[in-house]
Structure formats: structure tokens, C-alpha cells
N, C-alpha and C positions, 0 to 999 in steps of 0.2 A: 421819681418820674415828674417831669415838668408839666405845666399846664398845656403847653403846645402838644406834648405827646398824648395827653389825655384827650384833648380835642381831636387829634388826628385819629386816634383809635375809635372814638365815637363816630367820626365821619366815615371811616372805613366800614364799620358795622352797619351804619345807615345805608351806605352804598350797596353792601351785600344784600340787605333786605330788599331794597328797591330793584336790584338786578333779579332777585328771586321771584318777586311777585309780578314783574313785567308790566307794571302799569304805565311806564314810560319807556320810550326807546332807549337802548343801551347808551347811545352816544349823547342823549340828553342828560342821562344820569351822570355820565363822565364829565360833561361840561359843567353840570351843577356842582359836582365834587370839586372841580378845579376852581370854580368861582368861590366856593366855600373856603377853600384853602387861602384864597386872596383876602376875602372879607374878614376872616378870623386872624389875619396877619401871620398865619403859619408860613406862608410864602409871600415874598413881594411879587407884585404883578409881573415885572420883567422876567423874574425867574420862572414863574408859573407858565408864562407863554413861550418859554424857550423850546418846549416840545414841538411847537409848530415849525420851527426852523432848525430842529436838530437833525443830525445825520440820519437818525432812525426814521423820522417822519418823511424826510426827503427820499430815502431808499424805498420806503413803502409806496410813496406816491409814484415814483418812477416805475416800480414794478407793476403797479396797478395800471398805469398808462400803457406800458408795453404789453401787458396781458390783454387789455382792451383792444389794442391794435391787432393782436393775434386773433381775437374773437371777431373783430370787425372785418378782417380780410378772409375769414372762413377757413383758416389753416387747420383748426381742430376738426371741423366737419370733413374737410377733404381727406385728411389722414385717417380719421376714424372710419369713414365710409369705405375707403379703399381696403383697410384692414378687415372690416366686417364682411366685405365681399368674399373673403377667403373662408368664411365660416361654412362648413358643409352641413351634414346632418348629425354630427357628433355632439352630444350634450356636454361631454367633457371638453371638447375643443371649444365649444361656445363659452363655457365658464372661464377658461384660461385666456381666451381672446378678450373677453370683456374686462375681467379683473386685471389682467396683465397690462393691457393698453391704457386702462383708466389710471392704474398706478404710474405708468410711464408719463402720461400727460400731467398728472398731478405732481410730479417731481419738479415741474417747471412753471406750472400755472396753479392758481388757487384750486383747492379741492372742491370749492363751491361751484366754480365755473365748469370744472370737469364733470361733476355730478349732474349739472344742469344739462349738458350736452348728451351725456350717456344715458340719462333716464329714459327718454322716448325711444332711443335706439335699442336699449336693452329690452324694453317692453315689446317692441316690434319683433325682435329676433326671438324672444322667448315664445311669443304666440306662434311664430312661424314653425318652430320646432316642437310646439305643443308642450312647452315647459311652463309651469306656474311662475309668473314674474317674481313672486316673493322669494323664490329660491335664488334669484340672480341680483335683485335690486339691492338687498342688504350687503351681500358680498362686494358688489360694485362700489357702493358708498363707503364701505370699510376700506376698500383698496385705495380710494382717493385719500383717506385719512392716514392710512399706513405709510403712504409715500411722503408724508410731511417731513421726514428726517433724511430723505435721500439727498437733497441739495439745500443750500441756504435759502434760496428763493421759493422753496416749495410752500412755505407758509409764512405769514407776517410774524407769527410767534417767534420763529427763529431770528428774524430781523430785530425784534424787540430785545431778545436776550443778547444778541450780538451788540446792540447799542448799549445795553447795560454794562457789558464788559468794558467798553471803551470809557465809560464814565469813571471806572475804577483804575484807569491807566493801563488796561490790558489790551492786547491785540484783538480785533474783531474776529468773528468766526469766518473761516475761509469758505469759498463757494462750494467746495466738495469736502470740507472737513468732516461733515457728519455722515458722508456716504458710507464709510466703513461700517458704521452701526446701522445706518438707515436701510441699506439694501438687505441685510439679514432680517431686519424687522419686517420689511415688505414681503420677502419670500416666505418666511416662516408663518407670517400672518395669513397669507393667501393659502398656504398648505393647510393651516388649521381650519380656515373657512371651508375648504374643499372637502376635507376628510371628516370634520366634526361639526363646524358651525352650520353648514347647510342642512344637516340632519336634525338640528335643534330648532330650525325654523318651521313652524306649523304651516300647513297649507289651508288657507281659508278662501272660500269662494266669495266673491263680492255679491251683494244683494242683487245687483243688476249689472251685467257685463255690458249692457248697451244703455248708456245714459240717455240717449235720445228717446228710446222706447219708454224709459221710465218717465221722462218729462212730458211725453204726449198725454199722460193721464192728468196733467195739470193745466192743459190748454183748453180754452173755450173760445167760441166766436160770438161776438156781439155786434149789433148794428145801431148806429146813432139815428134816431128817428127825429122828425121835425119838432116833436114836443119834448124831446129829451133835454133835461137841464144842462147836459154837456154840450149841446149844439152851440157853436160860436165861442166856446171857451178853449183856452190852451191847456196842454197837458199839465203844466205847472199849476194852473188854476183849479183843476178838478181834484188834485191831490190824491190820486188813486193809490199811490205807493204808501203815502203817509197814513191814510185812513184805513185802507183795506189790505195793505201789504200785497197788492196786485200790480202787475206791470204789463203795459202794452208793448208787445213785441213787433207788431207790424200793423200798418194802416193801409187798407185798400180803398181808394177813392171810388166814387160811383162810376167814374169814367174807366175804371180798371187799372188806374195808375197806382203802383205800390209806393208807399211813402215810409221812410225811416222815421220813427218817432223821435222828436226832440222836445225839450221843455217848452219851447215857444210854438210848437206845432198846433194849429187851430183845428178843432174837430168840426165837421160839417154834416148836415143831414145826409144820410145815404152812406156815410163812411162805415166800412166793416173793420172791426178791430179784433186782432188776435191777442187775447189776454192770458197771462200765465200767473199762477199763484196757488195758494192753498185751496184745496177743494171746498172746504167749508166757506171760505171767503168768496169763492166764485158763486156758491149757492146764495149767499147773502146779497151779492150784487144782482143776481137774477130776481130775487124776491123784492128788492127795493125799486125795480123797474126804472133804474136810472138810464139804462139802455136796454134794447131789445135782445133777448137771447136768440141766437141764430142757429143753435144746435151744433152738430159736428162741424168743425172748421173745414173750410174749403182748401184744397191743395194750392189754389192760387195765392192764398195768404202765406204759405210757407215756401213758395217758389223762390229759388235763389237764396234760401236761408240755410246756413250750415251750423253745426254745433262742434265745439272743440273743448277739450280740457287743457288748461294751462296751469303752470306752477308759478307762484309768486316768489321771486328770487330775493335774496338778501340785498340790501342797499336800495330797494325800491322806495320811491317817495310815497307809495301807498301804505307802507307799513305803519300801523297804529291809527290809520284813518278809516272812515266808513265810505260805503258806496255813495251815500248822499253827500258826504263832505267833499269828495273829489269830483262829484258830478260825472260818474263813470260813463254813463251812456253818451252824454254829449261830448265828453273828452275823447273817448275811444271809438264811438260809433257802434258799440256792442252792448248787449244786455246780459247781465249776470243772472243765470237761472238758479244757481246753487253754489254752495261752498262746501268742500270736503276738507275737514281739519282733523288730522290724526285718525283717519278712518271713520269719523262721525260726519254724517251729512247735515248741513245747515240749509234749510229752505224756508224758514220762517223768520220774518223781520231781518232779512239779510241786508236791507238798506242801512240798518243800524249796527251791523256787525263790524267790528274793527278788524282789519286785515292783520294777519301774522305771517311771518316767513314760513314758506312751505305749504301755504293754503293752496288747494286745488280749486280753481274756478271753472265752473261749467258755463261756457259762453255761447250765445247764439247771435248770428248776424250774417252779413254778407261774407262769402268765402274769401274774397280779396282783402276785406278788412281784417279778417282773422289771420290770414297769411301775413299781412303787414304788421300785425302785432308781434310776429316772430322776430322782427327787427328791433323791438323795444327791449332794452336791457332789463326791464322789470319783470319780464315774463319768459317762460319757456313752454312752447306748445308740446303737450304730451301725446294726446290722441285726438282724432277727429278732424284733422285738417293737415294738408301737406305742409311739411316744415319749409322754412324759408332758407334757401341757400344764398348767402350774401355774395356781392361782387367779389370774385376771387382773383382778379388779375394782379393784385398787389400781394397775394399770399406768399409767394416765394421771397419777395423783398422783405416782408415783415418777419418771416422766419430767419432770413439772413441777418437782419438787424439784431434780433433777439439772440441768435447764436453767437454773433460777433461780440455782443456785450458780455455774454457768459464767458467766452474765451478770453477776452481782454482782462476781465476782472480776475479770472482764474490765474492768469499769468502775472497778476499784480501790476499791470500797465496802468490801470485806474483803480481807485477805491470803488466800492460798490455804489455808493450814492452818486459819485461823479459818473460812473459808467452807465447806470440806468437812466439818469437824466440826459446824458448825451444821446443815448438810444432813443429816448422819448423825443428829443429835438429832431433827430434824423427822421423818425416816424412822422412827425408833423410836416417837415420839409418835403418828404417824398409822398405825402398825402396817403400814407397807410391808414392814418386816422387824422381827422381834423380836430382843432381845439374844441369846436362845438360838440363833436361826437364824444370827445374825451370827457367834457363836462357832463354829458348825459350818461356815459357808460361806466365811468370810474365809480367804484363803491365809496362814495364820500363818507358814508356813515361809518364804515370801518376805519377810514383814515382819521376822521374826527375823534372817534373813540380812543384810538391809540395815542394821538397827539395830546389829548386831554389827560389820559391816564399816566402819561410820562411825568406829569406834574406830581402825581401821587408818589411815584418812585423817588423823585427829587425831594419831596417833603419828608419821606421816611429817612432819607440820608441826612438832610440839614437839621432836622429836629433831634437826630440821634436815636430815633425809635428803632431803626434797623439794627444799630449797634447794641441797643439795650436788649432787644429780643434775642439777638445772637449771643449776647453775654449770658442770658438766662438759659438758652439752649446748651451752651458750652458747660455751664454749671450743672445742668441736669444730666446730660449724656456725654460729657467730655471724655469720660473714661471708657466709653464703649467703642467698638470697632468703627472706623470711618464709614464703612459700607452701611452701617445702621443709619447714620446721618443722611447718607445719599438716599437711602430708601425712604426716610421720613420726608425729605424734600420732594422726592418723586410723587409720593402719594398726597402730600399737601397741595402740590400743583394740580394734580389730577382732581382732587376733591373741589378745589376752588373753581375749576373750569365748569362745574355743573351749574352754580348760580350765576356766574359771570362769564365773560368771554375768555378764550384761551390767552389772548394778549394781556388782558387785565390781570389775570391770575399770575402770569409771568412777571408783570411789573411789580406786584406785591411781594412775591416769594424771592425773586432774584436778589434784591438788596440784602435781605436777611441771610440768604445763603452765602453771599459774598463775604459779609462781615464774619460769619461763622467760620468760613474757610481761613480767613486771615488770622483770627484768634487762635485757631488750632494749627496754624502753619501748614495748611493743606492746599492743594491745587484748586483755586477757585474755578478754573475752566472746567474741571470735572463736574463740579456742582452745576455750573451753567448748562452744560450739555444735558445733564440728567433732568434739569427743570424743563428745558426745551422739549425733551421727549415726553415727559409726563404731562405737560400742558397741551401738547399737540395731539396726543393719542387718546381721545375721549370716545369710548364705545359703550359705556355702561347705560347711558340714557340717550334718547333720540334728539337731544337738544342741539347737537352739532348741525349747522345748516345743511350739510350734505345728507345727513340722516333724515332731517325734516322733509327734504325734497322727495324721499322715497317712502315716507311713512304712509301717506295716503294711497299712492299707486300700488304699493305692496300689500295693502290691507293689514298692516302690522298692528300689534298692540304694544303698549309701553314695556310690558314685561318681556316681550320677545328680545328687545335690545339688552335688557338686564341679563337674561339667560345666556345669550350668545356673547355679549360684550364683556361680561365679567371674566369668563375664562380667557378670552383674548387679552384682556388687560393684564391678567396675571402672567400670561405668556410673554407679553411685551416687557413687563417688569423684569422677568427672569433674564431675558436677552440683554436688557439694558444694564442690570446690576452685574452681570458677568463681563460684558464687553466694554462698558464705559470706563471703569477703573483700569482696565487693561490697556485701552487705547489712549487714555488720558490719565496716566498714573497719578495717584494721590500724593 
């Protein structure tokens, strides 16, 4: 084993640890890994940066832009709402409408985007039919993941594996090459969730079904007197949040004019303040006589104030940052009253809490401002405010562009990376999405992660580490049936998706599998398909973004996903190990 191989193994293990502890965003870890490959001379800089201009990264970028155009023009909302209008009073019908259509949409757009749109609609329909949302949210999220093998563009993991095939001189995966195994996985998975999985999901009632009623207990009204040390100072100067973990939600001037609080807002004698925060801290504020306690708050202070719950989506620039760090109230014009993370409510020191994917934020502010937040790619309104229907006049055109790309690529008129970028260009020209909107809405975090991780796959190839590991595997299990090797790579991909992303796991495992297949004179395509399925179907933990988005709203616990997802994973494995060697003979 060479020094380069040893260094590469150390870097991979270090990356695994960093991915697991989540102290840094995944894309930052991937970027750091790529730079480490350059600084240790494992890869020359030009080779390491090849990932940014590779067919794989171009394909993924094009797909992300086209998906953003579909979201921007409202095609998903239009189709899903029309479908949901057909839901009657049948709970069985409701299950199949939600999971079936979620799976259908996720066959062509990312499961994260599909889950983001379906979560609030699922909650609303469940409450209308008096069904506990937990019985539908997990099946819906699982449906979006199950659809990942229906088409090539269903998940970027498929695109990564397809790109790895081309690096070994093999043909890329076709648009519908995975469909023959993907459709059975989707159908059988949904049948499992209907007949078995649903019944394994416990019903838990939330502590408060009305977040607004719960928050009212944390509100008090105060008045700024002429002798108050706050008089004449700005909100940033009094430091209420930093010192007492309290927040001013609304200011009512002596003239009766309501004012939205900003960092530079000056307080004047006679101002009435609506303050929210921990009860004990509110008592301390009263005892210090910094301002005069005015008793129960007046309805005038809460006039034109609404509350809403929103989910923080993957790719948001807020991930890993704090409320104070992003200056949330001044930036968005809304106050965060609380954060719900994996079923646990956070209402103390929230200004110093770092955001994570799937966090539910309880917001208060002007109704129009809340609705406007629905246009922001970082958030998805769940409850408490009317959802925002975007301008839909371009929706048919966006759908036609996307459909044409799929058709032309399927007919081999264009390669996928050329087809999707041509579609992106047409979407820009026809104003289905503007470049500025694409900059805001494309999940650049996912793209950067993949582009950087491709350097790792290249490093495993050029250092000979992939070949060495493959040689060890052949020496160890070369005499066993090939299906045993397929099973091993399936579960290795599955296990690695837990601490890191699906795409990163595929980048690590695929080169080893390719070399192993070559040594044993087996079909490398069979191994590639098995890895794509194993890396994409992650159900055992709620770490998949689609699962994180329903974790809080469904009031789930970590073990709920283990209990339901473990059986589903075994079922997916059985389908794959039976069908993949049959469809792609070894």
C-alpha cells in the first residue's frame, strides 16, 4: 500500500466522522476533502476540479434548473391540487392518492421538492378526513424515496452512478433503463406501507394542536415610560434578546400607529410593546422596572398579526447559521417564536440555535409577509397561513420543455447533459425562470457537494485504492456466488448513506464495485444498478431530507423510522437481488 493510499484512507475516514457529527455543512466537508486531496498531492489541481465541468455535474445542474422552473411556474401545485380535488371521504382513497401521486412526481423531480409540496397538503387532507397526519406523512415521504429508481432523473444519485460508468468506458444509464426494477419497487413498497407500515406507526397527539394558543402564554404587554432607560434607545442598543432571551413582536405608538420592530427602531415614551419569551424572563423584566408592566396585552397589539409554521428546506442559506447571524427579523420581516426539531420544541435561546434541515419554525408577523415567504425556496409553509400559488401562466410551457427533454434524451437525439442544458436555455429564453431566480432556487449545496465528491472517486481510481480494495474483496469472497457480492455492495451503499449523503456514498462504493466486476469478469452495469438502488433507498433513519421534513409535523420518534423502514429496506433488497441480475445478467 502506497503513502497516497494511506493518506486517502485517512481522509475518507475523517470525512465520514465529520459527516456523522454534522458540525459543518456537508458541502463544506466535501470542499475541504477536495482541497485536502490537492494539498497532499494525491490529485493535481486540474484533475480535482474536473468534477465541476464533468458530464455528471452538468447533468445535475441542468436537472436542478429544470426542476426549479417547474416549481417556479407552479405546475406541481396545479396538478396535485387538481388530483386532490378528487379525494372523497374514503381514507383508503386518500392514502393511494397521496402516495401514488407523490411517487409519480418524484419520478421526475427530486423527492425533496415533492415532499416539500405534499407535506402541507397531506396535513390539510388528513385533518379534513379526521385522520392522524402521522399515518400519511411517513408513507408520503417514503413514496417520494421509493420512486428514485423509476427514471434516471428521479435522483441525482442515479446521475452520479451513470457518470461513474462513463469514466470506465461504459455507456451511461438510459432515461428509463431503471424503470423495469423501479416501478415494482415503488408499487410493492406502497403496498407494504398500506398493509403493514401504517399499522407500525404509533399515533401520538401533539402537546398543543394550536401553536398560537400555546404561544399566547408567553406574551406580555409593557409600556415605555418617560423615566425608562429604554426611552430614546434603539432595539439593538437595549439588547433584549441577548440579555433576556426576549423579543419584541410589535410596537404600538402613543398615536395608535403599529410599528414593525427593526434593529434600528427607536423606542419613545408612551410606546406599548408586545414582548414574547420565557415566562421566568418576563417576570425578571417586570421586577427590574426597565419598562412598565401593562398587564394583559391589548388586541390592538396583535391586530393584523398572523402565525404560521414553515419547514426549512435543504439548500437553504440559513442551514448551519443562527437567527442572530442571519438577522432574521430584519431580513424577512418576521419573528421566530419557536423551533421544532424532530418533535422537540426549542423556545429558549433560539437566537443562538443553529438551523438544520427539516426544522419547523413558528413565525409571527404580517399575513402578507408570511404569504410572501412561500415564494422563498428556503421555506415551505405547513400550517397557519394560506399557501402561495405562483404565477402559473408559464406552467404548460415549462411542462412541455421538461417533457420534450425527457423524450429527446430517451430517443438518443441528445445525451442527457446536452438535453437538460438545452432545456434550461429554453426555460431562460421563454422566461419560465430567470437566471436570477435560478440562482436563488437551485440547490447549490447539493451541486457543490457532488462536484467536490467526484474528486474523491477520481482519487480512488488514480491512486489504485479502488483496485486494491477490489483485489482484497476478490481474494476474500471470489469463490462465492456473485449475488453475494451484489448483496454486499447494496448494503455497503445503504450503510454509508446514513453518515453521508446518498451521492457521496455512491461515489465511494462505485469505483470499488467496478474494479471488482472487472477482476471477476462480471457485468459492471449490474453492480452499478445495485449500488444506485441501495444508495437511493434510505428508510432506516430519518436523515433523508424528505423524512426530516415530516419528522416534526408527524410527531415521530427516531425509532419509528427504524421499525417501519427496516422491514421496507429488506423488502427492497429482496426485489433488487431477484430482479437486477435477471434484467442485467452477470
